[in-house]
C-alpha positions as CSV (number, residue, x, y, z in Angstrom):
1,M,0.7,6.7,21.1
2,S,1.5,3.3,22.8
3,F,3.2,0.3,21.3
4,D,3.1,-3.2,22.7
5,F,6.8,-4.1,22.7
6,E,6.3,-7.3,24.6
7,S,3.8,-8.8,22.2
8,S,5.9,-7.7,19.2
9,H,9.0,-9.5,20.7
10,F,6.8,-12.5,21.5
11,L,6.0,-12.8,17.8
12,Y,9.7,-12.6,17.0
13,Q,10.4,-15.5,19.4
14,E,7.6,-17.6,18.1
15,L,8.1,-17.0,14.4
16,F,11.7,-16.1,13.8
17,F,14.1,-17.0,16.6
18,N,14.5,-20.6,15.6
19,L,14.8,-19.6,11.9
20,Q,17.7,-17.2,12.3
21,E,20.4,-19.8,11.4
22,H,18.6,-20.5,8.2
23,L,18.2,-16.8,7.1
24,S,21.9,-16.0,6.7
25,G,22.3,-14.1,3.4
26,I,18.6,-13.8,2.9
27,D,17.0,-10.3,2.7
28,T,13.6,-11.1,1.4
29,I,11.0,-13.2,3.0
30,Y,7.9,-14.3,1.1
31,T,4.8,-15.2,2.9
32,L,2.1,-17.2,1.1
33,Y,-1.3,-15.6,1.4
34,S,-3.1,-16.7,4.6
35,D,-4.4,-15.3,7.8
36,T,-0.8,-14.4,8.7
37,G,-1.0,-11.8,6.0
38,N,-2.5,-9.6,8.7
39,I,0.7,-9.7,10.8
40,P,2.7,-6.5,10.5
41,F,6.0,-8.3,10.1
42,N,8.0,-5.1,9.6
43,A,7.1,-4.0,13.2
44,I,8.2,-7.2,14.9
45,A,10.9,-6.4,17.5
46,S,13.9,-8.7,17.7
47,N,15.0,-7.3,21.1
48,L,13.5,-5.8,24.2
49,V,15.0,-2.7,25.7
50,D,14.4,-1.7,29.3
51,I,13.8,2.0,28.9
52,K,10.8,3.8,30.3
53,N,10.7,6.6,27.8
54,S,8.7,5.3,24.9
55,T,10.4,7.4,22.2
56,A,13.9,6.4,23.4
57,R,12.7,2.8,23.5
58,L,11.5,2.9,19.9
59,L,14.9,4.3,18.9
60,E,16.7,1.5,20.6
61,T,14.5,-1.3,19.4
62,D,15.6,-3.5,16.4
63,F,12.7,-4.1,14.1
64,L,12.7,-6.7,11.3
65,I,12.2,-4.1,8.6
66,E,15.9,-3.2,9.2
67,K,17.0,-6.6,8.0
68,Y,14.3,-8.0,5.7
69,N,11.8,-7.3,2.9
70,F,8.5,-8.9,3.5
71,V,6.4,-9.8,0.5
72,N,2.9,-11.4,0.6
73,I,2.4,-13.8,-2.3
74,Y,-1.1,-14.4,-3.7
75,P,-0.3,-17.0,-6.3
76,L,-1.9,-16.8,-9.7
77,T,-1.1,-18.7,-12.8
78,K,-0.2,-15.7,-14.9
79,K,2.8,-14.5,-16.7
80,K,4.6,-11.5,-15.2
81,E,4.2,-8.5,-17.4
82,V,7.4,-6.5,-18.3
83,D,6.4,-4.2,-21.1
84,F,4.0,-1.3,-20.7
85,S,2.8,1.4,-23.1
86,N,2.7,4.1,-20.4
87,N,4.6,4.9,-17.2
88,F,1.8,6.2,-15.0
89,I,-1.9,6.8,-14.4
90,G,-3.6,8.0,-11.2
91,F,-7.0,8.7,-9.7
92,A,-7.4,10.8,-6.6
93,N,-9.7,12.9,-4.5
94,P,-13.1,12.5,-6.3
95,S,-15.3,15.5,-5.9
96,N,-18.2,13.7,-4.4
97,L,-16.5,12.8,-1.1
98,E,-17.9,15.5,1.1
99,A,-21.4,15.0,-0.4
100,I,-21.4,11.4,0.8
101,G,-20.0,12.2,4.2
102,L,-16.3,11.5,3.7
103,P,-13.5,14.0,4.1
104,S,-11.9,15.5,1.0
105,L,-8.4,14.3,0.2
106,K,-6.5,17.3,-1.1
107,S,-3.2,15.8,-0.1
108,A,-4.0,12.8,-2.2
109,E,-4.5,15.1,-5.2
110,E,-1.1,16.8,-4.5
111,E,0.5,13.3,-4.1
112,L,-0.9,12.3,-7.5
113,Q,0.5,15.3,-9.2
114,F,3.9,14.7,-7.7
115,L,3.9,11.0,-8.7
116,A,2.9,11.8,-12.2
117,M,5.7,14.4,-12.5
118,A,8.2,11.9,-11.0
119,S,7.1,9.4,-13.7
120,G,7.7,11.9,-16.5
121,S,3.9,12.1,-17.2
122,R,2.0,15.4,-17.5
123,E,-1.1,13.4,-18.5
124,N,-3.2,10.6,-17.1
125,Q,-4.0,12.5,-13.9
126,F,-7.7,12.2,-12.9
127,Y,-9.0,14.0,-9.9
128,G,-12.1,15.9,-8.9
129,E,-14.9,15.1,-11.3
130,N,-12.6,13.1,-13.5
131,A,-11.7,10.6,-10.8
132,S,-14.6,8.4,-11.9
133,K,-15.5,4.7,-12.3
134,E,-16.1,5.4,-15.9
135,N,-12.6,6.8,-16.5
136,V,-11.0,3.9,-14.5
137,K,-12.7,1.3,-16.7
138,K,-12.0,3.3,-19.9
139,Y,-8.3,4.1,-19.4
140,L,-7.1,1.0,-17.6
141,N,-7.8,-0.9,-20.8
142,D,-4.3,0.4,-21.8
143,S,-1.2,-0.7,-20.0
144,Y,0.6,1.4,-17.3
145,K,3.7,0.5,-15.4
146,R,2.4,2.2,-12.2
147,V,-1.2,2.9,-11.2
148,H,-2.2,5.1,-8.2
149,F,-5.5,5.4,-6.3
150,G,-5.7,8.2,-3.7
151,T,-9.3,7.9,-2.4
152,H,-11.3,6.3,0.4
153,S,-12.0,2.6,0.6
154,V,-15.1,1.3,2.3
155,P,-15.9,-2.0,3.9
156,P,-18.7,-4.3,3.0
157,Y,-22.2,-2.9,3.7
158,W,-21.0,0.6,4.1
159,S,-24.1,2.8,4.5
160,G,-26.1,-0.1,3.2
161,L,-24.8,0.5,-0.3
162,N,-22.5,-2.4,-1.1
163,S,-22.0,-6.0,-0.2
164,E,-18.2,-6.0,-0.6
165,S,-15.3,-3.7,-0.1
166,G,-14.5,-1.1,-2.7
167,L,-13.0,2.2,-3.7
168,V,-15.0,5.5,-3.7
169,L,-15.0,7.3,-7.0
170,N,-17.2,9.6,-8.9
171,S,-19.8,8.1,-11.2
172,E,-22.2,9.5,-13.8
173,D,-25.0,7.2,-12.6
174,G,-24.5,7.6,-8.9
175,N,-23.0,4.1,-8.4
176,F,-19.8,5.4,-7.0
177,I,-18.3,2.4,-5.3
178,L,-15.8,0.4,-7.5
179,T,-16.2,-3.0,-5.8
180,A,-13.6,-5.8,-5.5
181,S,-15.6,-7.9,-8.0
182,E,-15.7,-5.0,-10.5
183,I,-11.9,-4.6,-10.2
184,S,-11.3,-8.3,-10.6
185,G,-13.3,-8.2,-13.9
186,L,-11.0,-5.5,-15.3
187,D,-8.1,-6.3,-17.6
188,I,-5.2,-4.5,-15.9
189,T,-1.7,-4.6,-17.3
190,S,0.6,-2.9,-14.7
191,D,3.7,-3.6,-12.7
192,V,2.3,-2.1,-9.5
193,V,-1.0,-0.6,-8.2
194,I,-0.6,1.8,-5.2
195,L,-3.6,2.0,-3.0
196,S,-3.3,5.2,-0.9
197,S,-6.6,4.5,0.9
198,C,-7.6,3.7,4.4
199,N,-8.1,0.1,5.4
200,P,-10.1,-0.2,8.6
201,D,-8.9,-3.8,9.1
202,E,-12.3,-5.3,8.7
203,K,-13.1,-8.7,7.2
204,G,-13.4,-8.4,3.5
205,F,-10.8,-5.7,2.9
206,E,-8.2,-8.2,1.8
207,N,-10.4,-8.9,-1.2
208,L,-9.8,-5.3,-2.3
209,Y,-6.1,-5.5,-2.8
210,R,-6.2,-9.0,-4.1
211,S,-8.7,-8.0,-6.8
212,F,-6.0,-5.9,-8.5
213,L,-3.8,-9.0,-8.7
214,V,-6.6,-11.1,-10.1
215,A,-7.2,-8.3,-12.6
216,G,-3.7,-8.6,-13.9
217,S,-1.3,-6.3,-11.9
218,N,2.1,-7.8,-11.0
219,S,1.9,-6.3,-7.6
220,V,-0.1,-4.1,-5.3
221,I,0.9,-1.8,-2.4
222,Y,-1.8,-1.5,0.2
223,T,-2.4,-0.5,3.8
224,N,-3.1,-2.7,6.8
225,W,-5.1,-0.2,8.9
226,D,-6.4,3.4,8.8
227,L,-4.1,5.6,6.8
228,E,-2.4,8.8,8.0
229,T,-2.2,10.9,4.8
230,S,0.9,12.9,5.4
231,S,3.0,9.7,6.1
232,A,1.5,8.0,3.1
233,K,2.3,11.0,0.9
234,A,5.9,11.0,2.2
235,V,6.4,7.2,1.5
236,N,4.9,7.3,-2.0
237,Q,6.9,10.4,-3.0
238,E,10.1,8.8,-1.7
239,L,9.2,5.5,-3.5
240,F,8.9,7.3,-6.8
241,K,12.2,9.1,-6.3
242,I,13.8,5.8,-5.8
243,F,12.1,4.4,-9.0
244,W,13.5,7.5,-10.8
245,E,17.0,7.0,-9.5
246,D,17.2,3.2,-10.0
247,E,14.7,1.4,-12.3
248,S,16.5,-1.9,-11.7
249,L,15.3,-2.2,-8.1
250,E,12.5,-4.6,-7.4
251,T,9.3,-2.9,-6.2
252,H,9.5,-4.5,-2.7
253,Q,13.1,-3.3,-2.3
254,A,12.2,0.3,-3.3
255,L,9.2,0.2,-0.9
256,R,11.3,-1.0,2.0
257,Q,13.8,1.8,1.4
258,S,11.1,4.4,1.3
259,L,9.6,3.1,4.6
260,L,13.0,3.2,6.3
261,K,13.5,6.7,5.0
262,L,10.2,7.7,6.8
263,K,11.1,5.8,9.9
264,N,14.6,7.4,10.2
265,S,14.0,10.8,8.8
266,Y,12.9,12.6,12.0
267,T,11.0,15.2,9.9
268,N,8.0,14.4,12.1
269,R,8.6,13.0,15.6
270,Y,5.5,10.8,15.3
271,F,6.8,8.9,12.2
272,I,9.2,6.9,14.3
273,H,6.2,5.0,15.6
274,P,5.4,1.7,13.7
275,S,1.8,2.7,13.2
276,Y,3.1,4.9,10.4
277,W,5.8,3.0,8.7
278,A,4.6,-0.6,9.3
279,N,1.2,0.2,7.8
280,I,2.1,-0.3,4.2
281,S,2.7,-3.7,2.7
282,I,3.2,-5.2,-0.8
283,A,1.7,-8.3,-2.4
284,Y,2.8,-10.1,-5.6
285,S,0.8,-12.4,-7.8
286,S,4.1,-14.3,-8.8
287,I,7.8,-14.1,-8.0
């Protein structure tokens, strides 16, 4: 798998080189929502290494994730929630996926079970037939510190069924796409929503993650392009381990630690590539 080191370093020179003297002592950079939200800041290279072997070159390259947290801000006039009735709820691998031409997500189901256990919750796990729009709308009326979705997302006009992006779930009436507008209309009280779903980087997908912020969540973790499920599972499991060990960490700090753990773990030789660890970002509705 190739990586454009030259373009990555060019972005560093254009966006960061002249800012270095002003960033001393700063470890978190907030970017106001705009078109730059599509830039994978974590994968920007601050140096160029003249090595022909691509794996060795990745190992020797200094990426900005090693110095900074990057947080996308989508500003809303809402108070940050700090009290929650429940620790966790999750929805994963709805049973209708193969029937509508999408691959089943067994790993997302396993991920959900681990995250629930790591949150100290044996309940609030909805998968298979129970991963439905009706259950999302019913149970998210309560407050949950962390909410997890492990399913497919689809772009606007997917199979001619929807005019905006959405998440695929089961539904009693066959209307199985939970659209961004429907999400925005929910009353969600949570600290973070984790979207373990593919994002094909098509126009309109940014509305999907933003809709959870509009609905009331303090933050949302989302992907920037197509998701590789084993790396996503590893990141989210490490994220919840970090939450378990240190509840005082801000969500973006815990996410960066989990991404670095994936990047530096060497459990899978492919995970060193930015396409895996630079895919996942976080957005806040307020600081």
